[in-house]
Backbone as CSV, one residue per row, in Angstrom:
resi,resn,N_x,N_y,N_z,CA_x,CA_y,CA_z,C_x,C_y,C_z
1,MET,-2.070,-49.196,32.899,-2.100,-50.652,32.972,-2.814,-51.241,31.757
2,ALA,-2.365,-50.821,30.600,-2.964,-51.321,29.373,-2.598,-52.789,29.176
3,GLY,-3.466,-53.515,28.471,-3.175,-54.897,28.142,-3.461,-55.888,29.245
4,LEU,-4.228,-55.486,30.255,-4.559,-56.400,31.345,-5.551,-57.452,30.868
5,SER,-5.461,-58.629,31.454,-6.447,-59.664,31.182,-7.782,-59.263,31.790
6,ARG,-8.822,-59.963,31.392,-10.156,-59.664,31.934,-10.182,-59.847,33.448
7,ASN,-9.559,-60.921,33.934,-9.535,-61.167,35.378,-8.773,-60.065,36.103
8,ALA,-7.632,-59.628,35.519,-6.826,-58.581,36.155,-7.581,-57.259,36.184
9,ARG,-8.306,-56.958,35.129,-9.096,-55.720,35.109,-10.179,-55.754,36.183
10,GLU,-10.858,-56.884,36.268,-11.920,-57.021,37.270,-11.336,-56.956,38.683
11,LEU,-10.186,-57.592,38.859,-9.519,-57.555,40.159,-9.104,-56.138,40.510
12,ASN,-8.568,-55.405,39.540,-8.143,-54.030,39.770,-9.317,-53.155,40.203
13,GLU,-10.446,-53.321,39.514,-11.634,-52.520,39.851,-12.122,-52.827,41.262
14,LEU,-12.078,-54.094,41.639,-12.559,-54.479,42.960,-11.604,-53.977,44.044
15,LEU,-10.300,-54.080,43.807,-9.320,-53.599,44.785,-9.436,-52.088,44.981
16,MET,-9.751,-51.383,43.902,-9.867,-49.924,43.984,-11.091,-49.497,44.768
17,ASP,-12.044,-50.415,44.962,-13.241,-50.087,45.736,-12.963,-50.037,47.237
18,TYR,-11.858,-50.647,47.669,-11.526,-50.640,49.088,-10.900,-49.301,49.467
19,PRO,-11.198,-48.777,50.661,-10.637,-47.488,51.087,-9.112,-47.503,51.058
20,ALA,-8.528,-46.352,50.779,-7.073,-46.262,50.672,-6.382,-46.624,51.972
21,ASP,-7.060,-46.389,53.099,-6.447,-46.663,54.396,-6.776,-48.068,54.917
22,SER,-7.377,-48.914,54.060,-7.751,-50.256,54.502,-6.550,-51.202,54.556
23,GLY,-5.479,-50.860,53.858,-4.315,-51.728,53.810,-4.391,-52.781,52.721
24,VAL,-5.516,-52.847,52.002,-5.668,-53.811,50.913,-4.727,-53.417,49.770
25,MET,-4.040,-54.381,49.204,-3.054,-54.108,48.162,-3.698,-53.596,46.883
26,TRP,-2.937,-52.812,46.140,-3.318,-52.434,44.785,-2.882,-53.531,43.835
27,LEU,-3.345,-53.483,42.595,-3.064,-54.560,41.648,-1.568,-54.717,41.385
28,SER,-0.880,-53.626,41.090,0.552,-53.710,40.813,1.305,-54.267,42.021
29,GLN,0.918,-53.822,43.201,1.537,-54.310,44.440,1.274,-55.803,44.621
30,PHE,0.041,-56.232,44.370,-0.292,-57.648,44.521,0.444,-58.490,43.485
31,ASP,0.602,-57.972,42.281,1.329,-58.705,41.243,2.779,-58.946,41.675
32,GLY,3.412,-57.923,42.257,4.762,-58.098,42.779,4.799,-59.058,43.948
33,PHE,3.777,-59.010,44.768,3.662,-59.911,45.913,3.585,-61.363,45.450
34,VAL,2.762,-61.619,44.438,2.618,-62.978,43.910,3.930,-63.468,43.310
35,ALA,4.599,-62.593,42.565,5.883,-62.977,41.983,6.866,-63.361,43.082
36,GLY,6.878,-62.602,44.180,7.752,-62.921,45.308,7.407,-64.250,45.940
37,LEU,6.126,-64.540,46.054,5.695,-65.821,46.617,6.149,-66.984,45.742
38,LEU,6.051,-66.804,44.435,6.309,-67.898,43.506,7.793,-68.163,43.267
39,VAL,8.655,-67.180,43.526,10.090,-67.417,43.380,10.742,-67.728,44.725
40,CYS,9.964,-67.737,45.779,10.480,-68.046,47.100,10.981,-69.494,47.142
41,PRO,12.082,-69.760,47.849,12.585,-71.130,47.951,11.616,-72.096,48.630
42,ASP,10.661,-71.590,49.370,9.672,-72.439,50.033,8.272,-72.041,49.605
43,THR,7.347,-72.990,49.644,5.960,-72.719,49.293,5.251,-71.976,50.419
44,ILE,4.578,-70.894,50.064,3.805,-70.109,51.028,2.330,-70.316,50.719
45,LEU,1.595,-70.854,51.668,0.199,-71.207,51.439,-0.720,-69.978,51.509
46,PRO,-1.865,-70.032,50.825,-2.814,-68.914,50.852,-3.264,-68.530,52.254
47,SER,-3.369,-69.493,53.158,-3.793,-69.172,54.523,-2.815,-68.227,55.199
48,THR,-1.563,-68.193,54.710,-0.549,-67.279,55.242,-0.561,-65.944,54.521
49,TRP,-0.644,-65.981,53.188,-0.473,-64.727,52.457,-1.761,-63.942,52.187
50,LEU,-2.911,-64.603,52.187,-4.153,-63.857,51.938,-4.412,-62.752,52.960
51,PRO,-4.183,-62.991,54.265,-4.391,-61.891,55.213,-3.501,-60.688,54.930
52,VAL,-2.281,-60.916,54.440,-1.365,-59.816,54.133,-1.923,-58.964,53.002
53,VAL,-2.509,-59.614,52.007,-3.119,-58.888,50.887,-4.243,-57.986,51.380
54,MET,-4.945,-58.458,52.408,-6.076,-57.707,52.957,-5.656,-56.685,54.004
55,GLY,-4.335,-56.488,54.168,-3.865,-55.501,55.131,-3.826,-56.005,56.543
56,GLN,-3.879,-57.328,56.731,-3.818,-57.931,58.058,-2.439,-58.535,58.270
57,ASP,-2.134,-58.898,59.491,-0.884,-59.568,59.794,-0.975,-61.016,59.334
58,GLU,0.177,-61.577,58.860,0.135,-62.952,58.346,-0.220,-63.970,59.412
59,SER,-0.098,-63.588,60.684,-0.455,-64.513,61.757,-1.959,-64.522,62.029
60,ASP,-2.682,-63.544,61.448,-4.137,-63.504,61.619,-4.788,-64.567,60.748
61,ARG,-5.921,-65.052,61.187,-6.654,-65.986,60.341,-7.395,-65.191,59.273
62,PRO,-7.500,-65.717,58.061,-8.184,-64.991,56.994,-9.628,-64.687,57.370
63,ASP,-10.034,-63.443,57.161,-11.417,-63.051,57.440,-11.947,-62.317,56.223
64,PHE,-12.858,-62.942,55.516,-13.412,-62.356,54.306,-14.928,-62.208,54.432
65,SER,-15.349,-61.901,55.636,-16.788,-61.836,55.878,-17.292,-60.409,56.050
66,GLU,-16.381,-59.420,56.118,-16.814,-58.063,56.427,-17.406,-57.355,55.220
67,GLY,-16.798,-57.522,54.052,-17.267,-56.829,52.863,-18.104,-57.720,51.977
68,PRO,-19.072,-57.148,51.260,-19.951,-57.949,50.398,-19.205,-58.589,49.231
69,ASN,-18.048,-58.036,48.856,-17.304,-58.560,47.712,-16.089,-59.377,48.124
70,ASP,-15.951,-59.659,49.421,-14.734,-60.307,49.893,-14.535,-61.692,49.283
71,LEU,-15.576,-62.497,49.228,-15.439,-63.840,48.675,-15.116,-63.782,47.184
72,LYS,-15.751,-62.846,46.489,-15.439,-62.660,45.073,-13.985,-62.255,44.909
73,LEU,-13.508,-61.395,45.806,-12.122,-60.940,45.752,-11.154,-62.108,45.919
74,VAL,-11.455,-63.010,46.843,-10.583,-64.167,47.059,-10.435,-64.962,45.766
75,GLY,-11.537,-65.198,45.072,-11.479,-65.933,43.824,-10.617,-65.241,42.779
76,LEU,-10.763,-63.916,42.666,-9.980,-63.158,41.694,-8.505,-63.140,42.064
77,LEU,-8.207,-63.048,43.351,-6.811,-63.058,43.805,-6.138,-64.386,43.461
78,LEU,-6.835,-65.476,43.733,-6.263,-66.792,43.478,-6.130,-67.070,41.979
79,ARG,-7.042,-66.543,41.205,-6.930,-66.716,39.755,-5.732,-65.943,39.212
80,HIS,-5.479,-64.766,39.794,-4.304,-64.008,39.348,-3.027,-64.729,39.765
81,TYR,-3.027,-65.302,40.943,-1.897,-66.125,41.392,-1.642,-67.235,40.376
82,ASP,-2.691,-67.883,39.965,-2.593,-68.965,38.986,-2.051,-68.449,37.667
83,ALA,-2.529,-67.275,37.221,-2.090,-66.710,35.944,-0.597,-66.384,35.976
84,VAL,-0.125,-65.821,37.092,1.296,-65.496,37.212,2.128,-66.777,37.231
85,ALA,1.655,-67.808,37.953,2.371,-69.076,38.013,2.509,-69.694,36.623
86,ARG,1.436,-69.662,35.861,1.467,-70.232,34.514,2.384,-69.424,33.592
87,ALA,2.334,-68.094,33.724,3.177,-67.241,32.881,4.656,-67.431,33.201
88,LEU,4.987,-67.590,34.464,6.370,-67.848,34.836,6.840,-69.186,34.267
89,GLU,5.984,-70.172,34.339,6.334,-71.492,33.832,6.563,-71.471,32.321
90,LYS,5.767,-70.660,31.627,5.882,-70.570,30.172,6.947,-69.572,29.732
91,GLY,7.452,-68.770,30.677,8.442,-67.752,30.329,7.834,-66.519,29.711
92,THR,6.546,-66.272,29.969,5.846,-65.142,29.354,5.428,-64.076,30.370
93,TYR,5.861,-64.219,31.611,5.412,-63.295,32.655,5.916,-61.872,32.392
94,THR,5.019,-60.912,32.503,5.347,-59.493,32.411,4.795,-58.792,33.646
95,PRO,5.646,-58.174,34.455,5.157,-57.497,35.665,4.140,-56.410,35.319
96,ILE,3.188,-56.220,36.208,2.205,-55.151,36.040,2.739,-53.906,36.738
97,PHE,3.310,-53.005,35.961,3.816,-51.740,36.485,2.804,-50.631,36.201
98,ASP,2.741,-49.662,37.090,1.939,-48.470,36.830,2.675,-47.597,35.818
99,TYR,1.924,-47.059,34.874,2.523,-46.205,33.842,1.728,-44.906,33.741
100,ARG,2.430,-43.794,33.792,1.802,-42.480,33.673,2.090,-41.934,32.283
101,ALA,1.093,-41.995,31.422,1.285,-41.585,30.034,1.608,-40.101,29.924
102,GLU,1.025,-39.291,30.827,1.206,-37.847,30.714,2.655,-37.422,30.920
103,ILE,3.420,-38.229,31.652,4.837,-37.915,31.857,5.738,-39.002,31.272
104,ASP,5.121,-39.995,30.616,5.843,-41.091,29.975,6.848,-41.737,30.939
105,GLU,6.344,-42.165,32.089,7.223,-42.757,33.096,6.586,-44.028,33.675
106,THR,7.403,-45.054,33.834,6.966,-46.315,34.418,7.296,-46.322,35.906
107,PHE,6.298,-46.605,36.735,6.490,-46.657,38.179,6.487,-48.127,38.620
108,TRP,7.698,-48.660,38.814,7.878,-50.043,39.222,7.904,-50.185,40.744
109,GLN,7.966,-49.046,41.444,8.166,-49.075,42.892,7.022,-49.747,43.636
110,ILE,5.783,-49.540,43.176,4.643,-50.157,43.857,4.697,-51.674,43.711
111,TRP,5.057,-52.151,42.519,5.246,-53.591,42.300,6.307,-54.124,43.250
112,MET,7.391,-53.376,43.380,8.506,-53.817,44.217,8.120,-53.868,45.690
113,GLN,7.267,-52.968,46.125,6.788,-53.018,47.509,6.074,-54.329,47.777
114,GLY,5.289,-54.783,46.808,4.607,-56.068,46.960,5.593,-57.214,47.011
115,PHE,6.624,-57.177,46.174,7.634,-58.234,46.160,8.314,-58.336,47.526
116,VAL,8.657,-57.186,48.098,9.341,-57.189,49.390,8.417,-57.673,50.501
117,GLN,7.132,-57.408,50.383,6.191,-57.939,51.377,6.173,-59.466,51.333
118,ALA,6.322,-60.040,50.138,6.404,-61.497,50.026,7.688,-62.005,50.668
119,VAL,8.772,-61.279,50.483,10.040,-61.658,51.117,9.902,-61.616,52.636
120,ALA,9.200,-60.596,53.130,9.016,-60.463,54.580,8.191,-61.609,55.148
121,VAL,7.217,-62.082,54.378,6.389,-63.201,54.823,7.223,-64.465,54.979
122,SER,8.236,-64.607,54.131,9.041,-65.832,54.112,10.518,-65.525,54.348
123,ARG,10.797,-64.579,55.231,12.163,-64.066,55.404,13.175,-65.179,55.651
124,GLY,12.812,-66.186,56.428,13.753,-67.241,56.765,14.105,-68.156,55.606
125,SER,13.339,-68.106,54.532,13.565,-69.011,53.400,14.711,-68.560,52.500
126,TRP,14.999,-67.265,52.494,15.891,-66.729,51.479,17.366,-67.015,51.743
127,GLY,17.700,-67.530,52.935,19.066,-67.942,53.199,19.509,-69.069,52.277
128,LYS,18.546,-69.781,51.691,18.860,-70.884,50.783,19.507,-70.404,49.492
129,LEU,19.443,-69.087,49.248,20.109,-68.546,48.070,21.609,-68.813,48.113
130,GLU,22.151,-68.927,49.331,23.584,-69.171,49.476,23.982,-70.537,48.912
131,GLU,23.013,-71.431,48.747,23.301,-72.760,48.226,23.374,-72.780,46.703
132,ALA,23.018,-71.668,46.072,22.973,-71.632,44.609,24.371,-71.771,44.017
133,ASP,24.507,-72.644,43.024,25.782,-72.808,42.326,26.041,-71.648,41.368
134,ASP,24.973,-71.105,40.828,25.081,-70.006,39.865,25.104,-68.682,40.627
135,GLU,26.169,-67.913,40.465,26.296,-66.645,41.178,25.269,-65.616,40.724
136,LEU,24.632,-65.861,39.581,23.598,-64.943,39.103,22.387,-64.918,40.028
137,VAL,22.165,-66.021,40.749,20.977,-66.119,41.599,21.052,-65.149,42.782
138,PRO,22.074,-65.226,43.650,22.144,-64.237,44.732,22.317,-62.821,44.210
139,SER,22.979,-62.677,43.053,23.146,-61.347,42.469,21.797,-60.758,42.055
140,ALA,20.931,-61.608,41.484,19.601,-61.143,41.084,18.800,-60.702,42.298
141,PHE,18.875,-61.481,43.382,18.127,-61.128,44.588,18.664,-59.839,45.203
142,THR,19.993,-59.683,45.230,20.589,-58.463,45.777,20.159,-57.242,44.971
143,SER,20.150,-57.374,43.649,19.704,-56.260,42.800,18.266,-55.880,43.113
144,MET,17.419,-56.892,43.320,16.015,-56.635,43.655,15.905,-55.903,44.986
145,MET,16.731,-56.299,45.957,16.659,-55.669,47.261,17.195,-54.241,47.238
146,ILE,18.168,-53.976,46.394,18.658,-52.602,46.248,17.574,-51.726,45.648
147,LEU,16.880,-52.259,44.652,15.750,-51.525,44.078,14.647,-51.341,45.110
148,ALA,14.431,-52.375,45.918,13.406,-52.296,46.957,13.753,-51.224,47.975
149,ALA,15.042,-51.124,48.311,15.476,-50.101,49.267,15.217,-48.710,48.716
150,ASN,15.332,-48.581,47.404,15.038,-47.299,46.776,13.547,-47.022,46.772
151,ALA,12.740,-48.098,46.575,11.286,-47.933,46.514,10.696,-47.654,47.886
152,ASP,11.183,-48.350,48.907,10.613,-48.209,50.252,11.633,-48.695,51.280
153,PRO,12.540,-47.823,51.732,13.606,-48.223,52.658,13.084,-48.840,53.952
154,GLU,11.874,-48.480,54.371,11.343,-48.958,55.652,11.241,-50.475,55.691
155,TRP,10.978,-51.105,54.527,10.814,-52.554,54.497,12.119,-53.297,54.713
156,LEU,13.245,-52.595,54.548,14.534,-53.272,54.570,15.392,-52.868,55.765
157,ASP,14.788,-52.388,56.822,15.543,-52.047,58.020,16.269,-53.279,58.543
158,GLY,17.548,-53.134,58.761,18.315,-54.235,59.333,18.801,-55.256,58.331
159,VAL,18.533,-55.046,57.038,18.996,-55.978,56.017,20.294,-55.449,55.416
160,ALA,21.339,-56.263,55.458,22.638,-55.853,54.926,22.643,-56.000,53.412
161,LEU,22.990,-54.910,52.717,23.041,-54.926,51.263,24.425,-54.495,50.790
162,ASP,24.795,-54.996,49.624,26.070,-54.583,49.049,26.048,-53.086,48.760
163,GLU,27.152,-52.444,49.029,27.264,-51.020,48.760,27.498,-50.798,47.267
164,LEU,26.801,-49.842,46.712,26.985,-49.470,45.317,27.403,-48.018,45.249
165,SER,28.159,-47.700,44.229,28.478,-46.296,44.004,27.208,-45.576,43.574
166,GLU,27.207,-44.290,43.736,26.033,-43.503,43.353,25.724,-43.681,41.870
167,GLU,26.777,-43.776,41.059,26.596,-43.938,39.615,26.011,-45.302,39.282
168,ASP,26.516,-46.357,39.948,26.010,-47.707,39.697,24.559,-47.852,40.145
169,GLU,24.228,-47.247,41.287,22.854,-47.321,41.778,21.904,-46.587,40.842
170,LYS,22.334,-45.457,40.338,21.516,-44.704,39.388,21.262,-45.528,38.132
171,GLU,22.307,-46.214,37.647,22.158,-47.052,36.465,21.212,-48.218,36.731
172,LEU,21.326,-48.798,37.930,20.458,-49.911,38.301,19.000,-49.474,38.311
173,ILE,18.727,-48.302,38.853,17.367,-47.781,38.929,16.816,-47.505,37.533
174,GLU,17.665,-46.961,36.661,17.228,-46.685,35.290,16.869,-47.971,34.547
175,GLN,17.551,-49.054,34.887,17.316,-50.337,34.232,16.213,-51.158,34.892
176,ALA,15.643,-50.644,35.958,14.694,-51.411,36.778,13.565,-52.071,35.987
177,PRO,12.872,-51.371,35.070,11.753,-52.019,34.366,12.161,-53.268,33.589
178,ASP,13.411,-53.315,33.107,13.900,-54.497,32.392,14.589,-55.478,33.332
179,LEU,15.261,-54.947,34.347,16.008,-55.798,35.268,15.093,-56.647,36.146
180,ILE,13.959,-56.084,36.547,13.056,-56.797,37.448,12.551,-58.115,36.846
181,PRO,11.969,-58.116,35.628,11.523,-59.409,35.087,12.671,-60.383,34.869
182,GLU,13.847,-59.894,34.470,15.000,-60.775,34.296,15.375,-61.444,35.617
183,SER,15.371,-60.661,36.691,15.726,-61.194,38.005,14.683,-62.185,38.494
184,VAL,13.407,-61.887,38.233,12.331,-62.789,38.638,12.501,-64.151,37.957
185,PHE,12.804,-64.160,36.669,12.988,-65.424,35.955,14.221,-66.170,36.458
186,THR,15.281,-65.433,36.781,16.487,-66.079,37.313,16.174,-66.786,38.628
187,LEU,15.447,-66.113,39.521,15.096,-66.695,40.818,14.112,-67.852,40.645
188,TYR,13.169,-67.678,39.725,12.172,-68.723,39.497,12.824,-70.000,38.957
189,ASP,13.715,-69.842,37.971,14.377,-71.008,37.378,15.222,-71.738,38.409
190,TRP,15.874,-70.974,39.288,16.688,-71.605,40.329,15.799,-72.381,41.301
191,ALA,14.714,-71.763,41.710,13.818,-72.436,42.652,13.252,-73.710,42.048
192,ARG,12.884,-73.654,40.784,12.337,-74.842,40.127,13.403,-75.926,39.980
193,SER,14.622,-75.517,39.637,15.678,-76.509,39.420,16.028,-77.242,40.710
194,ARG,15.877,-76.579,41.845,16.158,-77.218,43.126,14.972,-78.034,43.622
195,ASP,13.840,-77.853,42.969,12.632,-78.584,43.347,12.265,-78.323,44.805
196,VAL,12.475,-77.042,45.246,12.083,-76.698,46.608,10.940,-75.695,46.631
197,ALA,10.750,-74.987,45.502,9.696,-73.974,45.501,8.313,-74.601,45.465
198,ASP,8.208,-75.802,44.850,6.923,-76.484,44.752,5.844,-75.525,44.282
199,VAL,6.154,-74.833,43.175,5.219,-73.842,42.649,4.006,-74.556,42.097
200,ARG,2.895,-74.400,42.788,1.689,-75.112,42.413,0.697,-74.183,41.748
201,SER,0.033,-74.709,40.746,-1.031,-73.941,40.122,-2.135,-73.705,41.131
202,ALA,-2.740,-72.544,41.054,-3.860,-72.282,41.955,-5.003,-73.248,41.716
203,ALA,-4.961,-73.947,40.581,-5.992,-74.956,40.333,-5.943,-76.052,41.384
204,GLU,-4.780,-76.240,42.021,-4.658,-77.238,43.072,-5.133,-76.685,44.411
205,ILE,-5.283,-75.363,44.469,-5.625,-74.703,45.724,-7.062,-74.207,45.704
206,VAL,-7.476,-73.693,44.534,-8.802,-73.099,44.432,-9.858,-74.178,44.314
207,PRO,-10.851,-74.182,45.157,-11.944,-75.156,45.029,-12.668,-74.983,43.705
208,SER,-13.408,-76.009,43.300,-14.045,-75.976,41.992,-15.069,-74.861,41.854
209,PHE,-15.618,-74.396,42.985,-16.628,-73.348,42.865,-16.012,-72.026,42.437
210,MET,-14.656,-71.890,42.493,-13.993,-70.663,42.073,-13.433,-70.768,40.666
211,GLU,-13.540,-71.916,40.030,-13.010,-72.053,38.689,-13.829,-71.185,37.740
212,PRO,-13.128,-70.458,36.825,-13.850,-69.545,35.932,-14.786,-70.283,34.988
213,ARG,-15.982,-69.764,34.814,-16.945,-70.307,33.859,-17.405,-69.186,32.958
214,ALA,-17.792,-69.517,31.765,-18.194,-68.493,30.805,-19.410,-67.728,31.312
215,GLU,-20.302,-68.390,32.030,-21.486,-67.736,32.558,-21.978,-68.507,33.782
216,LYS,-22.843,-67.876,34.527,-23.389,-68.521,35.707,-24.248,-69.709,35.287
217,VAL,-24.088,-70.812,36.007,-24.824,-72.029,35.667,-26.050,-72.138,36.563
218,GLY,-27.218,-72.282,35.937,-28.444,-72.452,36.699,-28.558,-73.872,37.237
219,ARG,-29.337,-74.037,38.297,-29.476,-75.345,38.928,-30.017,-76.396,37.966
220,ASN,-30.891,-75.982,37.077,-31.524,-76.936,36.162,-30.871,-76.987,34.792
221,GLN,-29.769,-76.268,34.621,-29.054,-76.306,33.352,-28.112,-77.503,33.309
222,PRO,-27.689,-77.904,32.098,-26.720,-79.006,31.987,-25.430,-78.663,32.729
223,CYS,-24.876,-79.629,33.412,-23.654,-79.398,34.179,-22.490,-79.106,33.233
224,PRO,-21.654,-78.095,33.557,-20.531,-77.750,32.682,-19.499,-78.869,32.544
225,CYS,-19.523,-79.863,33.424,-18.522,-80.931,33.356,-18.756,-81.860,32.174
226,GLY,-19.943,-81.747,31.545,-20.217,-82.559,30.368,-20.839,-83.906,30.658
227,SER,-21.314,-84.114,31.872,-21.884,-85.417,32.232,-23.250,-85.660,31.604
228,GLY,-23.908,-84.572,31.200,-25.251,-84.698,30.653,-26.329,-84.542,31.715
229,LYS,-25.933,-84.535,32.981,-26.885,-84.362,34.074,-27.121,-82.877,34.340
230,LYS,-28.190,-82.586,35.071,-28.427,-81.222,35.502,-27.395,-80.852,36.567
231,TYR,-27.071,-79.551,36.590,-26.044,-79.069,37.524,-26.393,-79.438,38.969
232,LYS,-27.679,-79.333,39.346,-28.076,-79.599,40.729,-27.934,-81.073,41.090
233,LYS,-27.913,-81.942,40.057,-27.790,-83.379,40.295,-26.355,-83.871,40.101
234,CYS,-25.465,-82.951,39.697,-24.097,-83.377,39.393,-23.090,-82.600,40.249
235,CYS,-22.499,-81.550,39.710,-21.429,-80.830,40.423,-21.952,-79.797,41.416
236,GLY,-23.237,-79.452,41.326,-23.784,-78.442,42.242,-23.545,-78.769,43.705
237,PRO,-23.943,-79.965,44.163,-23.710,-80.313,45.572,-22.223,-80.338,45.933
238,LYS,-21.383,-80.803,45.004,-19.951,-80.836,45.288,-19.383,-79.424,45.403
239,ASP,-19.862,-78.505,44.561,-19.401,-77.133,44.641,-19.821,-76.502,45.968
240,ALA,-21.034,-76.786,46.386,-21.517,-76.246,47.655,-20.687,-76.765,48.826
241,GLU,-20.362,-78.046,48.789,-19.541,-78.637,49.843,-18.126,-78.076,49.803
242,ALA,-17.591,-77.848,48.588,-16.252,-77.273,48.460,-16.206,-75.868,49.057
243,LEU,-17.256,-75.088,48.812,-17.329,-73.750,49.386,-17.351,-73.818,50.908
244,ALA,-18.159,-74.707,51.453,-18.254,-74.838,52.903,-16.913,-75.264,53.510
245,GLU,-16.256,-76.214,52.850,-14.958,-76.696,53.342,-13.909,-75.595,53.269
246,PHE,-13.924,-74.824,52.168,-12.976,-73.722,52.021,-13.144,-72.704,53.141
247,MET,-14.373,-72.364,53.469,-14.627,-71.379,54.509,-14.262,-71.948,55.877
248,ARG,-14.490,-73.268,56.093,-14.104,-73.873,57.367,-12.594,-73.834,57.554
249,LYS,-11.845,-74.115,56.481,-10.396,-74.097,56.580,-9.888,-72.681,56.823
250,GLY,-10.540,-71.704,56.170,-10.142,-70.319,56.393,-10.343,-69.898,57.821
251,ALA,-11.437,-70.345,58.415,-11.735,-69.993,59.809,-10.796,-70.703,60.774
252,ALA,-10.326,-71.896,60.389,-9.481,-72.674,61.302,-8.006,-72.357,61.144
253,ALA,-7.636,-71.655,60.063,-6.209,-71.397,59.789,-5.594,-70.475,60.843
């Protein structure tokens, strides 16, 4: 995973601290999950998808009180969501695939498992693909699902897929590292053009206390907002209230 941003590296390290049997997603899996959320025809709110990232059912209310790093993890997850949203908007998104240098092989399957988990969260939304005027849109989604069936057939039980010849499927799998980002952009552009995805920056979702700062701000230091006041007399109380409100909403979701 060379070339990761600082936030992605920190997120990866924190995710790796969770036990393998905890159900918490790995970075590549979460990256695919976020991409699936952002190309979905409908907006999926964090109160729905955060429990899935933590290995819980989407119907469970988010609980980030068990581990000492849980709140920090939430901030890193939402920042990565924001980074993927911005990259998709700019056309610069590159999926985070696992790469094994010793065998020179790219493993896209873990990313794809995350993408399919996003589809499962919003299964009823994807019927809107039938409304697409461009045949490339349903074709892109079908290609993704065929790859997903190869990565983890269990996720696609009961889903009807177009039959491919063994040769065509082999070719599709070989092209997966290039085909996946192309398909993601095709789905994203369609969702944006229909104005139904309502892809929002995490800046609209993340409270101000989670916004990245170059360093920790002391109570008596100048407020980062530039007001000239001390942090405790300016944004400090608002950040504290934002944190409290965020936790109340998480508990009530």
